[in-house]
N, C-alpha and C positions, 0 to 999 in steps of 0.2 A: 504494500500500500504506500510505502514511502516513495517508491519510484514513480507512482502515479502523481503524487504531490509535486515531486521535483520536476516531472515532465510537464505538468500543468503550469507551474511557475515559469519554466523555461519558455513555454509557448507564449505566455504573457509578455515576457521580456523580449522575445523575438518580434512580437507584434509592435511593441514600442519602438524597437530599433528599426524595424521596417518602415514605420510611419515617419520617423525622422529622416531616413534615407530617401524616401519618396519626396518629401518636401525639399531636401537638399538637391536632389537631381532635377526637380522641376523648377527650382528657383531661377536659373538663368533663362529658361525657355518662356516662362509666363510673361515677363515684361517685354520680351521681344515680340510676342504675339499682340500685345496691346500698344506697341510702339511708345512705351513710357518707361524709361529707365530711371527716372528721378525718384520714384516711389518704390523701387524694387526692394529696398532694405526692409520695408514694412511687411513684406511677405513672410520672411523668417521670423521677424519680431512678433508679429501678430500670432503666429503659431506658438511661439514660446510663451508669450504672455497668457494666451488662453490655456495652455498646458499648466502654467503656474497658478492660474486662478482656480482651476478645477481641483487642484490637490487638496486645499483645505475643505472643500465640500465633500470630497471622497473620504477624508479623514473623519469628518463628523458622521457621515453615513456608516463608516467602518465601526465607529464606537457604538452606534445605535443598532445596526443589524448584524454585525459580525464580518470578519474578513472574507470568509469563503463566499458568502452570498453577494457581497459587494463586488468582489473580484469576478465572479461568474457573470453577474448582470453587466458590469462594465465591459467585460470581454465580448459579450453578446452584442451590446450596443455598438461597440467599436467595429465588430465584424459586419453588422448590418449597415453601418455608415460607409 
């Protein structure tokens, strides 16, 4: 059962790393499509700011509902998005 827990946590970390890599790879392409390079730094910053703003919310939900449930629901919401 320990291996299932480790595997589940690794999948969650893989999804987070994958999300950061997708944004990093798309960052140079998106401003060129809109012909606007002046605001391209906001792409990465808005992603990081939204990531940082959600962390306290998940912390409170974690205290209320438990780690496993919040992790599972968060992973499902991420995969649906």
